[in-house]
N, CA, C and O atoms as CSV, one atom per row, in Angstrom:
chain,resi,resn,atom,element,x,y,z
A,1,MET,N,N,7.910,17.707,-22.779
A,1,MET,CA,C,8.538,16.984,-21.674
A,1,MET,C,C,8.754,15.622,-22.511
A,1,MET,O,O,7.912,15.681,-23.407
A,2,ALA,N,N,9.413,14.537,-22.631
A,2,ALA,CA,C,10.175,13.590,-23.217
A,2,ALA,C,C,9.523,12.556,-22.662
A,2,ALA,O,O,8.825,12.293,-21.683
A,3,VAL,N,N,10.024,12.020,-23.695
A,3,VAL,CA,C,8.976,10.749,-24.135
A,3,VAL,C,C,10.128,9.477,-23.806
A,3,VAL,O,O,11.078,9.204,-24.540
A,4,LEU,N,N,9.828,8.876,-22.682
A,4,LEU,CA,C,10.452,7.464,-21.858
A,4,LEU,C,C,10.795,6.834,-22.213
A,4,LEU,O,O,10.584,7.021,-23.411
A,5,ASP,N,N,11.597,5.504,-22.046
A,5,ASP,CA,C,12.429,4.327,-22.836
A,5,ASP,C,C,11.449,2.888,-22.629
A,5,ASP,O,O,11.363,2.512,-21.460
A,6,ILE,N,N,10.989,2.373,-23.278
A,6,ILE,CA,C,10.655,1.066,-22.826
A,6,ILE,C,C,10.859,0.594,-21.660
A,6,ILE,O,O,10.020,-0.123,-21.114
A,7,LYS,N,N,11.983,0.914,-21.105
A,7,LYS,CA,C,12.715,-0.221,-20.027
A,7,LYS,C,C,12.185,1.117,-19.464
A,7,LYS,O,O,10.985,1.066,-19.735
A,8,ASN,N,N,12.383,2.105,-18.927
A,8,ASN,CA,C,11.438,2.631,-17.686
A,8,ASN,C,C,10.533,3.183,-17.491
A,8,ASN,O,O,10.273,3.739,-16.424
A,9,ILE,N,N,10.039,3.167,-18.189
A,9,ILE,CA,C,8.642,2.845,-18.203
A,9,ILE,C,C,8.157,1.652,-17.451
A,9,ILE,O,O,7.606,1.747,-16.353
A,10,LYS,N,N,8.497,-0.106,-18.417
A,10,LYS,CA,C,8.465,-0.665,-17.331
A,10,LYS,C,C,9.040,-1.122,-15.997
A,10,LYS,O,O,9.024,-2.202,-15.406
A,11,LYS,N,N,9.523,0.007,-15.745
A,11,LYS,CA,C,10.049,-0.711,-14.562
A,11,LYS,C,C,8.864,0.571,-13.236
A,11,LYS,O,O,8.421,0.566,-12.087
A,12,GLU,N,N,8.884,1.392,-14.398
A,12,GLU,CA,C,8.131,2.526,-13.071
A,12,GLU,C,C,6.336,2.273,-13.172
A,12,GLU,O,O,5.413,3.051,-12.928
A,13,LEU,N,N,6.341,0.820,-13.645
A,13,LEU,CA,C,4.981,-0.050,-13.862
A,13,LEU,C,C,4.758,-1.117,-13.232
A,13,LEU,O,O,3.674,-1.691,-13.338
A,14,ARG,N,N,5.577,-1.497,-12.595
A,14,ARG,CA,C,6.249,-2.431,-11.221
A,14,ARG,C,C,5.803,-2.292,-9.859
A,14,ARG,O,O,5.442,-2.976,-8.901
A,15,ASP,N,N,5.943,-1.403,-10.116
A,15,ASP,CA,C,4.706,-0.610,-8.917
A,15,ASP,C,C,3.473,-0.007,-9.191
A,15,ASP,O,O,2.859,0.604,-8.316
A,16,LEU,N,N,3.159,-0.101,-10.065
A,16,LEU,CA,C,1.457,-0.050,-10.252
A,16,LEU,C,C,0.180,-0.653,-10.898
A,16,LEU,O,O,-0.308,-0.156,-11.913
A,17,LYS,N,N,-0.531,-2.128,-10.056
A,17,LYS,CA,C,-0.564,-3.127,-10.176
A,17,LYS,C,C,-1.218,-2.324,-11.715
A,17,LYS,O,O,-1.502,-1.198,-12.123
A,18,ASN,N,N,-1.213,-4.151,-12.312
A,18,ASN,CA,C,-2.144,-4.023,-13.635
A,18,ASN,C,C,-2.217,-2.902,-14.370
A,18,ASN,O,O,-3.290,-2.505,-14.824
A,19,TRP,N,N,-1.441,-2.482,-14.497
A,19,TRP,CA,C,-0.925,-1.460,-15.881
A,19,TRP,C,C,-0.556,-2.206,-16.887
A,19,TRP,O,O,0.143,-3.202,-16.704
A,20,ILE,N,N,-0.997,-1.808,-18.157
A,20,ILE,CA,C,-0.221,-2.837,-19.356
A,20,ILE,C,C,-0.036,-1.593,-19.829
A,20,ILE,O,O,-0.900,-0.716,-19.827
A,21,LEU,N,N,2.053,-1.391,-20.601
A,21,LEU,CA,C,1.939,-0.467,-21.492
A,21,LEU,C,C,1.569,-1.934,-23.067
A,21,LEU,O,O,1.617,-3.162,-23.145
A,22,LYS,N,N,1.142,-0.473,-24.247
A,22,LYS,CA,C,1.325,-1.623,-24.839
A,22,LYS,C,C,0.733,-0.167,-26.584
A,22,LYS,O,O,-0.325,0.436,-26.402
A,23,ASP,N,N,1.044,-0.051,-27.120
A,23,ASP,CA,C,0.920,0.782,-28.726
A,23,ASP,C,C,1.326,1.481,-28.149
A,23,ASP,O,O,0.258,1.921,-27.725
A,24,ASN,N,N,2.609,2.530,-27.313
A,24,ASN,CA,C,3.075,3.799,-27.036
A,24,ASN,C,C,1.715,4.435,-25.943
A,24,ASN,O,O,1.149,5.515,-26.114
A,25,LYS,N,N,1.417,3.435,-24.827
A,25,LYS,CA,C,0.332,4.149,-24.162
A,25,LYS,C,C,0.385,3.144,-23.184
A,25,LYS,O,O,0.749,2.017,-23.518
A,26,ILE,N,N,0.055,3.408,-21.947
A,26,ILE,CA,C,-0.248,2.369,-20.720
A,26,ILE,C,C,-1.669,3.018,-20.595
A,26,ILE,O,O,-2.023,4.151,-20.917
A,27,SER,N,N,-2.500,1.828,-19.950
A,27,SER,CA,C,-3.336,1.593,-20.151
A,27,SER,C,C,-3.888,-0.137,-18.217
A,27,SER,O,O,-3.512,-1.210,-17.747
A,28,LYS,N,N,-4.926,0.971,-18.041
A,28,LYS,CA,C,-5.765,-0.329,-17.206
A,28,LYS,C,C,-7.207,0.025,-16.630
A,28,LYS,O,O,-7.590,1.195,-16.652
A,29,GLU,N,N,-7.899,-0.861,-16.183
A,29,GLU,CA,C,-8.887,-0.629,-16.082
A,29,GLU,C,C,-9.558,-1.359,-14.933
A,29,GLU,O,O,-9.222,-2.472,-14.531
A,30,TYR,N,N,-10.436,-0.697,-14.501
A,30,TYR,CA,C,-10.738,-0.387,-12.395
A,30,TYR,C,C,-12.113,-1.088,-12.780
A,30,TYR,O,O,-12.595,-1.608,-13.787
A,31,THR,N,N,-12.437,-0.879,-11.681
A,31,THR,CA,C,-14.265,-2.035,-11.552
A,31,THR,C,C,-13.929,-1.301,-10.090
A,31,THR,O,O,-13.050,-0.810,-9.383
A,32,PHE,N,N,-15.554,-1.674,-10.234
A,32,PHE,CA,C,-16.050,-0.905,-9.192
A,32,PHE,C,C,-17.773,-1.180,-8.809
A,32,PHE,O,O,-18.686,-1.002,-9.615
A,33,PRO,N,N,-17.976,-1.767,-7.041
A,33,PRO,CA,C,-19.397,-1.846,-6.489
A,33,PRO,C,C,-20.365,-1.184,-7.419
A,33,PRO,O,O,-21.367,-1.844,-7.696
A,34,SER,N,N,-20.273,-0.296,-7.816
A,34,SER,CA,C,-21.479,0.347,-8.722
A,34,SER,C,C,-21.365,1.720,-9.964
A,34,SER,O,O,-20.634,2.654,-10.292
A,35,TYR,N,N,-22.417,1.167,-10.261
A,35,TYR,CA,C,-21.963,2.497,-11.487
A,35,TYR,C,C,-21.356,3.870,-11.018
A,35,TYR,O,O,-20.256,4.321,-11.338
A,36,MET,N,N,-22.259,4.421,-10.226
A,36,MET,CA,C,-21.986,5.487,-9.342
A,36,MET,C,C,-20.945,5.522,-9.164
A,36,MET,O,O,-20.265,6.377,-9.730
A,37,ASN,N,N,-20.419,4.656,-8.348
A,37,ASN,CA,C,-18.803,4.630,-7.696
A,37,ASN,C,C,-17.899,4.665,-8.504
A,37,ASN,O,O,-16.701,4.800,-8.256
A,38,SER,N,N,-18.596,4.501,-9.907
A,38,SER,CA,C,-17.413,4.498,-10.954
A,38,SER,C,C,-17.113,6.025,-11.533
A,38,SER,O,O,-16.151,6.594,-12.050
A,39,ILE,N,N,-18.150,6.289,-11.248
A,39,ILE,CA,C,-18.477,8.058,-11.936
A,39,ILE,C,C,-17.806,8.616,-11.136
A,39,ILE,O,O,-17.024,9.446,-11.601
A,40,GLN,N,N,-17.814,8.432,-9.771
A,40,GLN,CA,C,-17.128,9.330,-8.941
A,40,GLN,C,C,-15.870,9.349,-9.054
A,40,GLN,O,O,-15.321,10.313,-8.520
A,41,PHE,N,N,-14.861,8.190,-9.860
A,41,PHE,CA,C,-13.780,8.046,-9.230
A,41,PHE,C,C,-13.609,8.839,-10.444
A,41,PHE,O,O,-12.663,9.626,-10.417
A,42,ILE,N,N,-14.281,8.803,-11.442
A,42,ILE,CA,C,-13.892,9.948,-12.731
A,42,ILE,C,C,-14.036,11.195,-12.772
A,42,ILE,O,O,-13.469,11.876,-13.626
A,43,ASN,N,N,-14.642,11.579,-12.064
A,43,ASN,CA,C,-14.260,12.823,-10.955
A,43,ASN,C,C,-13.516,13.462,-10.084
A,43,ASN,O,O,-13.408,14.683,-9.972
A,44,LYS,N,N,-13.057,12.730,-9.534
A,44,LYS,CA,C,-11.565,12.879,-8.855
A,44,LYS,C,C,-11.001,12.634,-9.799
A,44,LYS,O,O,-10.095,13.466,-9.742
A,45,LEU,N,N,-10.834,12.042,-10.745
A,45,LEU,CA,C,-9.486,11.631,-11.599
A,45,LEU,C,C,-9.377,12.800,-11.824
A,45,LEU,O,O,-8.335,13.407,-11.576
A,46,ALA,N,N,-10.820,13.565,-12.532
A,46,ALA,CA,C,-9.849,14.997,-13.617
A,46,ALA,C,C,-9.937,16.529,-13.035
A,46,ALA,O,O,-9.685,17.541,-13.688
A,47,VAL,N,N,-10.407,16.467,-11.471
A,47,VAL,CA,C,-9.301,17.337,-10.788
A,47,VAL,C,C,-8.378,16.731,-10.642
A,47,VAL,O,O,-7.420,17.466,-10.402
A,48,GLU,N,N,-8.093,15.534,-10.663
A,48,GLU,CA,C,-6.198,15.669,-10.754
A,48,GLU,C,C,-5.641,15.445,-12.139
A,48,GLU,O,O,-4.452,15.171,-12.299
A,49,ALA,N,N,-6.161,15.515,-12.752
A,49,ALA,CA,C,-5.821,15.999,-14.418
A,49,ALA,C,C,-6.004,17.112,-15.124
A,49,ALA,O,O,-5.379,17.515,-16.105
A,50,GLU,N,N,-6.963,17.611,-14.520
A,50,GLU,CA,C,-6.394,19.189,-14.618
A,50,GLU,C,C,-5.529,19.728,-13.885
A,50,GLU,O,O,-5.144,20.763,-14.430
A,51,LYS,N,N,-4.850,19.485,-12.580
A,51,LYS,CA,C,-4.201,20.014,-11.325
A,51,LYS,C,C,-2.358,19.851,-12.262
A,51,LYS,O,O,-1.276,20.436,-12.287
A,52,TYR,N,N,-3.094,18.572,-12.925
A,52,TYR,CA,C,-0.565,18.164,-13.729
A,52,TYR,C,C,-1.327,18.369,-15.421
A,52,TYR,O,O,-0.894,17.779,-16.411
A,53,ASN,N,N,-2.727,19.495,-15.443
A,53,ASN,CA,C,-2.708,19.680,-16.420
A,53,ASN,C,C,-2.462,18.117,-18.027
A,53,ASN,O,O,-2.170,18.483,-19.166
A,54,HIS,N,N,-2.577,17.236,-17.830
A,54,HIS,CA,C,-2.405,15.799,-18.054
A,54,HIS,C,C,-3.894,15.239,-18.092
A,54,HIS,O,O,-4.433,15.088,-16.995
A,55,HIS,N,N,-4.561,14.941,-19.146
A,55,HIS,CA,C,-5.796,14.481,-19.172
A,55,HIS,C,C,-5.949,13.054,-19.661
A,55,HIS,O,O,-6.038,12.906,-20.880
A,56,PRO,N,N,-6.000,11.748,-18.712
A,56,PRO,CA,C,-6.228,10.830,-19.914
A,56,PRO,C,C,-7.856,10.567,-20.553
A,56,PRO,O,O,-8.948,11.136,-20.533
A,57,ASP,N,N,-7.277,9.409,-21.079
A,57,ASP,CA,C,-8.423,8.775,-21.435
A,57,ASP,C,C,-9.343,7.951,-21.389
A,57,ASP,O,O,-9.254,6.729,-21.505
A,58,MET,N,N,-11.000,9.091,-21.080
A,58,MET,CA,C,-11.715,7.088,-20.190
A,58,MET,C,C,-12.042,6.915,-20.969
A,58,MET,O,O,-11.773,7.306,-22.105
A,59,VAL,N,N,-13.193,5.830,-20.305
A,59,VAL,CA,C,-13.797,5.058,-21.699
A,59,VAL,C,C,-14.863,4.890,-19.520
A,59,VAL,O,O,-14.654,4.866,-18.307
A,60,VAL,N,N,-16.079,4.827,-20.757
A,60,VAL,CA,C,-17.469,4.568,-18.598
A,60,VAL,C,C,-17.916,3.013,-19.348
A,60,VAL,O,O,-18.556,3.098,-20.396
A,61,GLY,N,N,-17.607,1.725,-18.856
A,61,GLY,CA,C,-18.813,0.544,-18.940
A,61,GLY,C,C,-19.250,-0.053,-17.701
A,61,GLY,O,O,-18.677,0.388,-16.705
A,62,TRP,N,N,-20.082,-0.904,-17.520
A,62,TRP,CA,C,-21.008,-0.617,-15.987
A,62,TRP,C,C,-20.652,-1.679,-15.612
A,62,TRP,O,O,-20.690,-2.910,-15.614
A,63,CYS,N,N,-20.055,-0.164,-15.077
A,63,CYS,CA,C,-19.391,-0.432,-13.424
A,63,CYS,C,C,-18.049,-0.693,-13.472
A,63,CYS,O,O,-17.612,-1.481,-12.633
A,64,SER,N,N,-16.850,0.081,-14.737
A,64,SER,CA,C,-15.903,0.264,-14.796
A,64,SER,C,C,-15.688,0.847,-15.786
A,64,SER,O,O,-16.391,0.940,-16.792
A,65,ILE,N,N,-14.176,1.507,-15.446
A,65,ILE,CA,C,-13.235,3.109,-16.177
A,65,ILE,C,C,-11.892,2.446,-16.278
A,65,ILE,O,O,-10.972,2.345,-15.465
A,66,LYS,N,N,-12.097,1.886,-17.916
A,66,LYS,CA,C,-10.866,2.348,-18.897
A,66,LYS,C,C,-9.862,3.379,-18.942
A,66,LYS,O,O,-9.996,4.259,-19.793
A,67,ILE,N,N,-8.735,3.413,-18.046
A,67,ILE,CA,C,-8.198,4.719,-18.353
A,67,ILE,C,C,-7.223,4.218,-19.523
A,67,ILE,O,O,-6.983,3.011,-19.557
A,68,THR,N,N,-6.587,5.140,-20.578
A,68,THR,CA,C,-5.250,5.413,-20.829
A,68,THR,C,C,-4.436,6.438,-21.260
A,68,THR,O,O,-4.746,7.536,-21.721
A,69,LEU,N,N,-3.480,6.003,-21.078
A,69,LEU,CA,C,-2.412,7.998,-21.441
A,69,LEU,C,C,-1.593,7.483,-21.960
A,69,LEU,O,O,-1.019,6.402,-22.093
A,70,THR,N,N,-1.622,8.577,-22.288
A,70,THR,CA,C,-0.209,8.937,-23.102
A,70,THR,C,C,-0.485,10.731,-23.277
A,70,THR,O,O,-1.470,11.453,-23.122
A,71,SER,N,N,1.290,11.018,-23.773
A,71,SER,CA,C,1.207,12.672,-24.614
A,71,SER,C,C,1.167,12.324,-26.481
A,71,SER,O,O,2.021,11.888,-27.253
A,72,HIS,N,N,0.018,12.680,-26.628
A,72,HIS,CA,C,-0.466,12.814,-27.936
A,72,HIS,C,C,0.671,13.566,-28.694
A,72,HIS,O,O,1.126,13.142,-29.756
A,73,ASP,N,N,1.218,15.016,-27.924
A,73,ASP,CA,C,1.911,16.181,-28.066
A,73,ASP,C,C,3.068,15.628,-28.535
A,73,ASP,O,O,3.681,15.752,-29.595
A,74,GLU,N,N,3.332,14.691,-27.065
A,74,GLU,CA,C,5.414,13.731,-27.702
A,74,GLU,C,C,5.152,12.238,-28.571
A,74,GLU,O,O,6.009,11.608,-29.191
A,75,GLY,N,N,3.585,11.868,-28.395
A,75,GLY,CA,C,4.319,10.979,-29.150
A,75,GLY,C,C,4.288,9.516,-28.356
A,75,GLY,O,O,4.850,8.570,-28.907
A,76,GLY,N,N,3.706,9.338,-27.202
A,76,GLY,CA,C,4.221,8.462,-26.465
A,76,GLY,C,C,4.136,8.690,-24.999
A,76,GLY,O,O,3.616,9.680,-24.486
A,77,VAL,N,N,4.782,7.526,-24.253
A,77,VAL,CA,C,4.482,7.692,-22.312
A,77,VAL,C,C,5.894,8.563,-21.920
A,77,VAL,O,O,7.057,8.346,-22.262
A,78,THR,N,N,5.178,9.901,-20.855
A,78,THR,CA,C,5.620,10.631,-20.461
A,78,THR,C,C,5.364,10.948,-19.250
A,78,THR,O,O,4.224,11.226,-18.878
A,79,ASP,N,N,6.741,10.948,-18.222
A,79,ASP,CA,C,6.766,10.993,-16.986
A,79,ASP,C,C,5.159,12.150,-16.257
A,79,ASP,O,O,5.104,12.817,-15.224
A,80,LYS,N,N,4.448,12.003,-16.994
A,80,LYS,CA,C,3.152,13.115,-16.996
A,80,LYS,C,C,2.671,11.703,-17.038
A,80,LYS,O,O,3.151,11.294,-15.981
A,81,CYS,N,N,2.225,10.986,-17.407
A,81,CYS,CA,C,1.000,9.732,-18.188
A,81,CYS,C,C,1.547,8.522,-16.559
A,81,CYS,O,O,0.618,7.931,-16.009
A,82,LEU,N,N,3.072,8.297,-15.964
A,82,LEU,CA,C,3.066,8.259,-15.376
A,82,LEU,C,C,2.206,9.142,-14.232
A,82,LEU,O,O,1.097,8.836,-13.795
A,83,ILE,N,N,2.884,10.139,-13.917
A,83,ILE,CA,C,2.679,10.588,-12.434
A,83,ILE,C,C,0.770,10.783,-12.355
A,83,ILE,O,O,0.024,10.555,-11.402
A,84,MET,N,N,0.545,11.122,-13.307
A,84,MET,CA,C,-1.814,10.219,-13.813
A,84,MET,C,C,-1.890,8.911,-13.082
A,84,MET,O,O,-2.698,8.418,-12.295
A,85,ALA,N,N,-0.429,8.415,-13.784
A,85,ALA,CA,C,-1.069,6.832,-13.314
A,85,ALA,C,C,-0.999,6.237,-11.991
A,85,ALA,O,O,-1.399,5.089,-11.797
A,86,LYS,N,N,-0.682,6.706,-11.397
A,86,LYS,CA,C,-0.012,6.887,-9.620
A,86,LYS,C,C,-1.184,7.505,-9.053
A,86,LYS,O,O,-1.808,6.950,-8.149
A,87,SER,N,N,-1.715,9.276,-9.810
A,87,SER,CA,C,-2.919,9.981,-9.174
A,87,SER,C,C,-4.045,9.109,-9.265
A,87,SER,O,O,-4.826,8.991,-8.321
A,88,ALA,N,N,-4.235,8.222,-10.806
A,88,ALA,CA,C,-5.444,7.348,-10.222
A,88,ALA,C,C,-5.229,5.721,-8.709
A,88,ALA,O,O,-5.911,5.101,-7.894
A,89,GLU,N,N,-4.180,5.782,-9.097
A,89,GLU,CA,C,-4.282,4.432,-8.317
A,89,GLU,C,C,-4.184,5.037,-7.102
A,89,GLU,O,O,-3.279,4.369,-6.601
A,90,LYS,N,N,-4.703,6.384,-5.738
A,90,LYS,CA,C,-4.163,6.739,-5.168
A,90,LYS,C,C,-6.128,6.982,-4.737
A,90,LYS,O,O,-6.761,6.569,-3.765
A,91,VAL,N,N,-6.508,7.671,-5.744
A,91,VAL,CA,C,-8.073,8.812,-5.380
A,91,VAL,C,C,-8.640,6.438,-6.161
A,91,VAL,O,O,-9.783,6.028,-5.953
A,92,PHE,N,N,-8.454,6.275,-6.288
A,92,PHE,CA,C,-8.967,4.015,-6.109
A,92,PHE,C,C,-8.620,3.734,-4.985
A,92,PHE,O,O,-8.185,2.583,-5.025
A,93,LEU,N,N,-8.571,4.074,-4.139
A,93,LEU,CA,C,-7.244,3.375,-2.715
A,93,LEU,C,C,-8.421,4.240,-2.249
A,93,LEU,O,O,-9.334,3.479,-1.930
A,94,ALA,N,N,-8.827,5.733,-2.054
A,94,ALA,CA,C,-9.650,7.363,-1.835
A,94,ALA,C,C,-10.696,6.409,-1.144
A,94,ALA,O,O,-11.726,6.873,-0.655
């Protein structure tokens, strides 16, 4: 899967609220009403990551999770990164 150019990444991110492109990665921090809600989010997102075989870096904070996506194999943002970002949004809103 090829790395996307910055123009295409930014275009796709317009439809994804609060996602940031920086250093060949896309990221977003989600906040939750409780710590356990954040852990439930991670567990659900992990299922999606396995389904697409594309695994985000996830940093757990108090009632927050920061998701970062990049393709380590390709060295930047690919279609799979955007698919996982969209999956994260769906899981969060579910």
